[in-house]
C-alpha positions as CSV (number, residue, x, y, z in Angstrom):
1,M,0.0,0.0,0.0
2,V,2.7,2.4,0.9
3,A,4.8,1.4,-2.1
4,A,1.9,1.7,-4.4
5,A,1.0,5.0,-2.9
6,A,4.5,6.3,-3.4
7,F,4.6,5.2,-6.9
8,A,1.4,6.8,-7.6
9,S,2.5,10.0,-6.2
10,T,5.8,10.2,-8.2
11,A,4.7,8.9,-11.6
12,P,3.6,11.8,-13.9
13,S,0.1,11.7,-14.9
14,A,-1.0,11.6,-18.5
15,E,-2.2,15.1,-18.2
16,A,1.2,16.3,-16.9
17,Q,2.9,14.5,-19.7
18,A,0.6,16.2,-22.2
19,E,1.4,19.7,-20.8
20,A,5.1,18.9,-20.8
21,G,4.9,17.9,-24.4
22,A,3.2,21.1,-25.3
23,S,5.9,23.3,-23.8
24,T,8.9,21.5,-25.3
25,P,10.7,23.7,-28.0
26,T,11.1,22.5,-31.5
27,F,14.1,23.0,-33.9
28,S,14.5,23.0,-37.8
29,L,17.6,23.0,-40.0
30,V,18.5,26.1,-41.9
31,S,18.5,25.5,-45.6
32,S,21.9,25.9,-47.3
33,S,20.3,27.9,-50.0
34,T,19.6,30.9,-47.7
35,Y,23.1,31.1,-46.3
36,S,25.3,34.0,-47.5
37,A,29.0,34.2,-46.9
38,P,30.3,37.3,-45.1
39,L,31.3,40.2,-47.5
40,K,34.9,41.0,-47.8
41,A,35.8,44.7,-47.6
42,T,37.4,46.1,-50.9
43,V,40.4,48.3,-50.1
44,T,41.5,50.7,-52.9
45,P,45.2,51.3,-52.6
46,A,46.1,55.0,-52.1
47,V,47.5,56.8,-55.1
48,P,51.0,58.0,-54.4
49,E,51.4,61.8,-54.1
50,E,54.2,61.7,-56.7
51,T,51.7,60.2,-59.2
52,V,49.0,62.8,-58.4
53,A,51.5,65.7,-58.9
54,A,52.8,64.2,-62.1
55,D,49.2,63.9,-63.6
56,E,48.4,67.5,-62.6
57,A,51.7,68.7,-64.2
58,V,50.9,66.9,-67.5
59,E,47.4,68.5,-67.6
60,A,48.8,72.0,-66.9
61,A,51.4,71.5,-69.6
62,A,48.7,70.7,-72.2
63,S,46.7,73.8,-71.1
64,V,49.6,76.2,-71.4
65,T,50.7,74.7,-74.7
66,S,47.2,75.3,-76.1
67,A,47.3,78.9,-74.8
68,A,50.6,79.5,-76.6
69,A,49.2,78.3,-79.9
70,S,46.1,80.5,-79.4
71,V,48.0,83.7,-78.7
72,Q,50.2,83.3,-81.7
73,A,47.2,82.6,-83.9
74,D,45.4,85.7,-82.5
75,I,48.5,87.9,-83.2
76,A,48.7,86.7,-86.8
77,A,45.0,87.2,-87.4
78,S,45.0,90.7,-86.0
79,G,47.6,92.0,-88.4
80,L,48.7,94.5,-85.7
81,D,52.2,95.6,-84.8
82,I,52.3,94.6,-81.1
83,G,55.8,96.0,-80.6
84,E,57.4,92.6,-80.3
85,P,60.0,91.7,-83.0
86,D,59.5,88.0,-82.2
87,T,56.0,86.8,-81.5
88,S,56.7,83.1,-81.2
89,V,56.4,80.9,-78.1
90,D,58.9,78.0,-77.8
91,T,57.1,75.0,-76.3
92,A,59.4,72.3,-77.6
93,A,61.2,71.6,-74.3
94,L,57.9,71.6,-72.3
95,E,56.2,69.2,-74.7
96,E,59.2,66.8,-74.6
97,A,59.4,66.9,-70.8
98,A,55.6,66.5,-70.5
99,A,55.7,63.4,-72.8
100,R,58.4,61.8,-70.5
101,L,56.3,62.6,-67.4
102,D,53.2,61.2,-69.1
103,A,55.0,57.9,-69.4
104,A,55.9,57.9,-65.7
105,D,54.5,54.4,-65.2
106,A,57.5,53.1,-67.1
107,L,60.0,55.1,-65.2
108,P,61.7,54.3,-61.9
109,A,59.7,55.9,-59.1
110,P,62.6,58.0,-57.8
111,L,62.8,59.8,-61.2
112,V,59.2,61.0,-61.2
113,P,59.5,63.9,-58.8
114,S,62.5,65.4,-60.6
115,I,60.8,65.3,-64.0
116,T,57.6,66.8,-62.4
117,E,59.7,69.7,-61.1
118,E,61.3,70.2,-64.5
119,V,57.8,70.3,-66.2
120,T,56.5,72.7,-63.6
121,E,59.4,75.1,-64.2
122,L,58.9,75.0,-68.0
123,I,55.2,75.6,-67.6
124,A,55.9,78.8,-65.6
125,S,58.3,80.0,-68.3
126,V,55.9,79.4,-71.2
127,D,53.0,80.8,-69.3
128,S,55.0,84.0,-68.6
129,R,55.8,84.4,-72.3
130,V,52.1,83.8,-73.3
131,N,50.9,86.5,-70.8
132,Q,53.5,88.9,-72.2
133,L,52.4,88.5,-75.7
134,R,48.7,88.6,-74.8
135,G,49.2,91.9,-73.0
136,S,51.1,93.4,-75.9
137,L,48.3,92.3,-78.3
138,D,45.6,93.7,-76.1
139,G,47.5,97.0,-75.9
140,A,47.9,97.2,-79.6
141,A,44.2,96.5,-80.2
142,A,43.3,99.2,-77.7
143,K,45.6,101.7,-79.4
144,K,44.1,100.9,-82.8
145,A,40.6,101.4,-81.4
146,E,41.6,104.8,-80.0
147,E,43.2,105.9,-83.3
148,E,40.1,104.8,-85.3
149,A,37.8,106.6,-82.9
150,A,39.9,109.8,-83.1
151,A,40.0,109.6,-86.9
152,E,36.3,109.1,-87.1
153,Q,35.8,112.1,-84.8
154,A,38.1,114.2,-87.0
155,R,36.3,113.1,-90.1
156,I,33.0,114.2,-88.6
157,E,34.4,117.5,-87.5
158,A,35.9,118.1,-91.0
159,E,32.6,117.3,-92.7
160,A,30.7,119.6,-90.3
161,A,33.2,122.4,-91.0
162,A,33.0,121.8,-94.7
163,A,29.2,121.9,-94.6
164,E,29.3,125.0,-92.5
165,A,31.6,126.7,-94.9
166,A,29.5,125.7,-97.9
167,E,26.4,127.0,-96.2
168,A,28.1,130.3,-95.5
169,A,29.4,130.6,-99.0
170,A,25.9,129.9,-100.4
171,S,24.3,132.5,-98.2
172,A,26.9,135.2,-98.9
173,P,25.9,138.0,-101.3
174,V,27.7,137.9,-104.6
175,S,26.0,140.8,-106.5
176,T,29.0,143.2,-106.5
177,S,32.4,143.0,-108.0
178,S,34.0,143.8,-104.7
179,T,32.2,140.9,-103.1
180,S,33.2,138.6,-105.9
181,S,36.8,139.6,-105.5
182,A,36.7,139.1,-101.8
183,S,35.1,135.7,-102.4
184,T,37.8,134.8,-104.8
185,G,40.5,135.8,-102.4
186,S,38.9,133.7,-99.6
187,S,38.8,130.7,-101.9
188,S,42.4,131.1,-102.8
189,A,43.3,131.3,-99.1
190,S,41.5,128.1,-98.2
191,A,42.5,126.1,-101.2
192,P,46.0,125.8,-102.6
193,S,46.7,127.0,-106.1
194,A,48.0,124.7,-108.8
195,P,48.6,125.4,-112.5
196,I,45.9,124.0,-114.8
197,P,47.4,121.1,-116.8
198,S,47.3,120.8,-120.6
199,G,47.5,117.9,-122.9
200,G,45.6,114.7,-123.5
201,T,44.8,111.9,-121.1
202,G,45.5,108.9,-123.4
203,G,47.3,106.5,-121.1
204,D,50.0,108.9,-120.0
205,N,51.1,107.6,-116.6
206,S,53.6,110.3,-115.9
207,P,52.8,112.7,-113.0
208,E,51.9,115.5,-115.4
209,G,49.9,113.1,-117.6
210,A,48.1,111.8,-114.5
211,K,47.3,115.4,-113.4
212,A,45.8,116.1,-116.8
213,T,43.7,113.0,-116.5
214,A,42.5,114.0,-113.1
215,Y,41.7,117.6,-114.2
216,A,39.4,116.2,-117.0
217,M,37.7,113.8,-114.6
218,L,37.1,116.7,-112.0
219,Q,35.5,118.8,-114.7
220,A,33.2,115.9,-115.6
221,R,32.1,115.7,-112.0
222,G,31.4,119.4,-112.0
223,W,34.3,120.3,-109.7
224,G,36.1,123.6,-110.3
225,D,39.8,124.6,-110.3
226,D,39.8,125.1,-106.5
227,Q,39.0,121.5,-106.1
228,Y,41.7,120.5,-108.5
229,S,44.2,122.5,-106.5
230,C,43.3,120.7,-103.4
231,L,43.6,117.4,-105.2
232,V,47.0,118.2,-106.5
233,S,48.2,119.1,-103.0
234,L,46.7,116.0,-101.5
235,W,48.2,113.5,-103.9
236,N,51.5,115.4,-104.1
237,K,51.7,114.6,-100.4
238,E,50.5,111.0,-100.7
239,S,52.4,109.7,-103.7
240,G,53.9,112.6,-105.7
241,W,51.4,111.4,-108.4
242,N,53.5,108.3,-108.9
243,Y,51.2,105.4,-110.0
244,Q,53.7,102.9,-108.7
245,A,54.1,104.5,-105.3
246,M,54.0,102.0,-102.4
247,N,54.1,102.6,-98.7
248,R,56.2,99.7,-97.5
249,S,55.0,100.0,-93.9
250,S,51.3,100.1,-94.5
251,G,51.0,98.5,-98.0
252,A,49.1,101.5,-99.5
253,Y,49.6,101.7,-103.2
254,G,49.2,104.0,-106.2
255,I,48.5,107.7,-106.7
256,P,45.7,107.8,-104.2
257,Q,47.5,105.4,-101.8
258,A,44.6,103.0,-101.6
259,L,44.9,100.6,-98.6
260,P,45.1,97.9,-99.7
261,G,45.8,98.7,-103.3
262,S,43.5,95.9,-104.5
263,K,40.6,98.1,-103.5
264,M,41.2,99.9,-106.8
265,S,40.2,96.8,-108.8
266,S,36.6,98.0,-108.5
267,A,37.6,100.7,-111.0
268,G,39.4,98.4,-113.4
269,A,41.5,95.2,-113.6
270,D,44.5,97.3,-114.7
271,W,44.7,99.2,-111.4
272,Q,48.4,98.4,-110.9
273,T,49.5,99.8,-114.3
274,N,47.0,102.5,-115.3
275,A,47.1,105.9,-113.6
276,A,43.6,106.7,-115.0
277,T,42.1,103.7,-113.2
278,Q,43.7,104.7,-110.0
279,I,42.5,108.3,-110.3
280,S,38.9,107.2,-111.1
281,W,38.8,105.1,-108.0
282,G,40.4,107.8,-105.9
283,L,37.9,110.5,-106.9
284,G,35.1,108.1,-106.2
285,Y,36.5,107.4,-102.7
286,I,37.0,111.1,-102.0
287,S,33.5,112.0,-103.2
288,G,31.9,109.2,-101.1
289,R,33.8,109.9,-97.9
290,Y,34.6,113.6,-97.9
291,G,32.4,115.2,-100.5
292,T,35.1,117.0,-102.3
293,P,38.9,117.0,-102.8
294,C,39.2,120.1,-100.5
295,G,37.3,118.1,-97.8
296,A,39.8,115.3,-98.1
297,W,42.7,117.8,-98.1
298,G,41.4,119.4,-94.9
299,Q,41.2,115.9,-93.3
300,S,44.8,115.2,-94.4
301,Q,46.0,118.5,-93.0
302,S,44.2,117.8,-89.7
303,V,45.3,114.3,-88.9
304,G,47.9,113.4,-91.5
305,W,45.9,111.1,-93.7
306,Y,42.6,110.9,-95.5
């Protein structure tokens, strides 16, 4: 009885076993398909400072070489005298050193810094030369602009003065002989006097023949002897009435000193060899720009050219 009782008290009941079974944890295997191996960190090796400096020097060399080519092209295109007898930029040494530095991977590492330093020094030298030429070009361009502005202002003033003089002459009384004489004296004072040429105009390129041709053309335009006198003075100053006269510094050519001489081709293909063609072009230019030869002569006296 006692034994049975003890057994009964220590043996788990079916209900207790069921509860124990309900609380027991369960386990399942992880499928191999869902497993990922740990990622390995990618480490980029640091670029040596020598390599970075070399690459920057190569890029700078290319930039300054391009700038050198650009300034030389700009000077040539401008046609200006920049005050420099030599307008070239020597980049040969820089280009050669930059090419060696660009192949630094094939060089022993200890050599790279010295070549980089050489390229850097050459860059500074070329850049200084480029800046010098660029400054000279800018200065020459500014000077030309100032001269053109001054010339245009002088032309405007000369035209205004000529118009004012013409208006005054038109409104002046001319009914008496004394007034006529005074007017003639005034005209002689304002316009130079020149002998009236004689002779034909048939292909005579001599100075006197050219003057005779010009006189005939002036009469055809309705211009008087006073305008002829102004024209003689103007072209005496410009070319001495030499149809082959050339200004070696500017390139102006012929009796009227057309700049460039090829402008006169609009008056005839024989502009280089025929004084009459040059005169015809010159009178057309004077008429269109200054109105009369005396207007052009006044401009020439004022600024030295017309």
